[in-house]
VOGU-3710 file (C-alpha; in Angstrom, 3 decimals, decimal comma):
1> mvfedavadv> -29,075/-94,006/-95,011  -28,370/-90,289/-94,893  -24,612/-90,838/-95,307  -25,081/-93,012/-98,377  -27,479/-90,546/-99,993  -25,118/-87,632/-99,361  -22,155/-89,511/-100,846  -24,188/-90,577/-103,880  -25,286/-86,973/-104,459  -21,677/-85,766/-104,390
11> llglaegqvv> -20,557/-88,470/-106,808  -23,419/-87,835/-109,202  -22,410/-84,177/-109,259  -18,887/-84,914/-110,501  -18,160/-83,843/-114,047  -16,609/-86,147/-116,615  -12,850/-86,128/-116,127  -13,089/-84,760/-112,594  -11,018/-86,797/-110,148  -11,387/-86,429/-106,393
21> sygwvaaeag> -10,196/-88,194/-103,262  -12,232/-90,274/-100,856  -11,620/-87,620/-98,213  -12,888/-84,870/-100,499  -16,075/-86,823/-101,166  -16,591/-87,359/-97,437  -16,083/-83,667/-96,657  -18,356/-82,527/-99,501  -21,041/-84,935/-98,291  -20,848/-83,343/-94,848
31> ypgraravgr> -18,878/-86,120/-93,189  -15,254/-84,957/-92,931  -12,888/-87,653/-91,730  -15,008/-90,481/-93,146  -12,885/-91,268/-96,213  -12,755/-94,978/-95,372  -16,527/-95,072/-95,022  -16,787/-93,635/-98,547  -14,524/-96,434/-99,784  -16,605/-99,088/-98,025
41> flsrhggglp> -19,803/-97,608/-99,451  -18,393/-97,625/-102,985  -17,170/-101,203/-102,649  -20,725/-102,288/-101,868  -22,912/-99,840/-103,825  -20,752/-98,158/-106,452  -22,241/-99,892/-109,486  -24,484/-97,045/-110,565  -22,127/-94,293/-109,451  -18,986/-92,894/-111,118
51> wwrvvradgr> -16,709/-94,728/-108,659  -13,723/-94,561/-111,039  -13,423/-90,790/-110,420  -12,493/-91,388/-106,763  -8,869/-92,129/-105,870  -6,655/-92,021/-102,801  -5,448/-88,629/-101,585  -2,071/-89,148/-103,283  -3,710/-90,022/-106,610  -3,176/-93,775/-106,380
61> lavpdpagqa> -5,908/-95,922/-107,830  -7,587/-97,805/-105,040  -9,899/-100,433/-106,422  -9,523/-104,180/-106,871  -9,220/-103,599/-110,635  -6,914/-100,582/-111,070  -6,509/-101,328/-114,786  -10,250/-100,973/-115,283  -10,295/-97,729/-113,293  -7,320/-96,399/-115,259
71> arlaaegvvv> -9,048/-97,223/-118,554  -12,233/-95,399/-117,532  -10,258/-92,374/-116,384  -8,180/-92,319/-119,569  -11,387/-92,426/-121,621  -12,384/-89,210/-119,846  -9,041/-87,561/-120,603  -7,433/-88,069/-117,203  -3,710/-88,799/-117,212  -2,832/-91,943/-115,257
81> eegrarf> 0,864/-92,735/-114,819  2,387/-95,465/-112,708  -0,912/-96,201/-111,023  -1,672/-92,590/-110,124  -4,220/-90,192/-111,534  -3,248/-86,583/-111,985  -5,770/-84,277/-110,387
//
């Protein structure tokens, strides 16, 4: 459970409007190269975490409901165009 705790800590430390990649979260949590594991963790346990602030490395929204993610990001002042967040 160390991985999950480290990822949750990183996500809880993100500021409103801050957008990061799955790979960045993995590296900050101390697990570089585990971007996909971050995605799997968020798909199962992201409910209480700011999952909408995490996107693919190229800025593309990467959740089953990209419209919902885009709306949350826009509410925080993040520009989302053509399915990509600017960060």
